[in-house]
N, C-alpha and C positions, 0 to 999 in steps of 0.2 A: 358247530354244536348249537342247538336251539336253547332258548331260555329255560324251558321246562326240563330239558335233559340235563342242563347244568345244575338246576336246582336239585334234581333227583340225585345226581352224582355227589353233590355237596352234602346232602342229607345222609346218603349212604355212608360216605366217608366219616361224617360226624358220628353216626351211629356206631361204626366200627371202632372209632377212637374211644367213644364212651364205654363200649363193651370191654375193650382192652383195659381201660382205666378202672372199670368196676371189677374186672377179674383180678387185676393187680392189687386192688384194695382188699378184695376178699382173701387173696393169698397172704397179704400182710397181716390181716386180722387172724387168719389161721396160724401163721407162724408165731405171732405174739401169744396166742392162746397156748400153743404147744410148748413154746419155750418157757412161758410163765409157769407151767406145771412143773418143769424141771427146777426152776429157780426157787420154788417153795422150799425145797430141801438143799439144793446145791448152791444157793446164794445168788446175789445179783450178778447177772451176766455169766453165771456158772462158777463164780469164785466163792467157794464155801467159807463160812465162818466157823466151821469145824464142830466138834473135834474128830468125829468118825466118818462124816460125810465128805467124800472126796471133791476136790475142785475139778470141774470138767471143762473149764475155759481153756482154750488152746488145744484141746484134745484132737488128735488126728480123726478126720471125719470117717474114714473107712473103719478105724478101730471102734468108733462110737457106734456105727451101724452094726458091726459084727457083735459087739457086746450086747446091744439091745435085742438082736435076733436070738442070741444065746440065752439071754434072760427069758425071753418069750417062750422058747422051746423047753426051758428047764435045764439046758445043757450047762449053763453057768449057775452055780449055787448063789442064793441070795436070801435076804430076809423079806424085803418088800418089793425089790425091783422086778422080780419074776411076775408078781401079780399086776404091777403097774404096766409092764411092757405088753401084756396081753391085750390091752385096750387100744393099741396103735398099729398102723400098717407100716410096711417097709418104706413107703414113700414119705410117711410122716417122720420116721426115724431119720431119713436123709435130710429132711428140712431142719430138724433139730441139730443134726450133726454139722450141717453147713453153717448154721448160726454160731454154735459154740466154738467151732474151729477158728473163728475170726476174733474171738473175744480175748482180751489180755488176762493172763494168769496173775491174779493178785495174791501176794503172800503175806502171812501174818506171823508175828512173833510166837515161838513155842518154847517150852521149857526143855532144855537139852542138857546132857551130861558132857562136859568139855572133853573128858578122856575118851568117851565113846565117839564123840565127833572126830577127834584126832585119828582114832583107829579106823573109823568108818571112811574117812577121806582116803586113807591108804588102800583100803579094801576096794573102794570105788575105782580108784586109778588102776588097780590090778585086775579087777574082775568085771567092771561095769562100764568104764568109760568108752570102750570101743563102740558100744551101741547107744548108751545114754551120754551123748556128747556134752562138753562144757559143764561138767559136774551135774548133769541131769537137767540143765536149764532148757535145753532145746530138744525138739523132736528130731529124730534122725531121719535119713532118707527112707528107711523101712518102717517109720511110724512108731519107733520106741517111745514110750510114754515120758512126759515131763515128770521128773521126780523131785527136783529142787523146790522146797517149800510146800510140798504136798503134806497133808495132815498125817501126823505120826501114827495115831491109832489105826487109820485106814491102811497105811503102809504095813504096819505090824500084822494086821489081820490078813492082808493080801499075801505077804511073804510067807506067813505061816501056812496059808492054804496051798501056796505053790510048793513049799517044802514038803508038806504032808501028802501031796498028790491029789488034793481036793479039786484043784484047778490045774488044767493043762498049761504047760509053758512052751514057748517057742523052743525049738531044738537047741539053738545056741545058748539061750538063757539057762535051760535045764542043765546043759553040760557045765557051764561056768558056775552055777549055783552049787551043783553037786561037788565040784572040785573045791570050791571055797569052803563049804561046810565041812567037808572031809578034812581039810588042812587046818582051818581056823576055828572049827567048832560052831555050834548053833548060835553062840553069842555074837557071831559075825553078822547075823541077820539084824539083831538089835542095834549093833554099832552102825550099820548102814542106815537104819531108820533115824538115828540121832543125827547122823551127818546130813541127810537130806532135809530133816526138820530144821536144821540150823541155817539153811540157805534162804534168807529172807530178802536179799537184795532184789530190787526190781530191775529187770533187764529188758 
C-alpha cells in the first residue's frame, strides 16, 4: 500500500468515526430533549412528585408506545396528553419509552386509611396478584403496570375510567374487576387505591 493510499484510508476511517460520533451525539441531544419534555410533568427521570400525574419510570416500553399512540389518535381519553402526543412520531415515542423503562420508580409517602389498606391488601391478593406480582411492585411478563407507590389520585381516576367503560381493559383485568365489584362493591376500588398508595418501600 502506498503512502498516499494509506493517508487516504486513515482520513476516510477518521471521517467515518467522526460522523458516527456526531450522529450519536445528535441522538443523545434529541433523546435528552424528548425525555426532558416528559419530565416537566412526570418528574425527574419519570418519577412524579404527584399528586395526579403518574410516575412513568420503569414503565414497560411497549405499553408506553401504545399509550402514546392511543393519546395521539384520541382513542385514549386525556386532558392534555392527547394534544402533546400529536407533536411526536412513533420513533420518538420509542426513544422516550426506552429511556423511561430503564429508570427506577421512586415512591413518596401518601396519606392512607389503615382500614382501607388492610382490606385492599386482601383484595389485591384475591383479584390482582396474578398479574400485578409482588403486591404490584414489579412488571409482569405481559407488562402489567407497576402499581405499588403510584399516586393515589391517578389510580383513582384510572380505575374509575376502567369501571365506567371510558377506557378499555385487558380481557383478564375486565373479568376480575367485574367479579370484584359485584362481590365487594365499588368501595373495593378505593380500598385497592389506598393499599397501593401505602407501598412506599424502595425495591
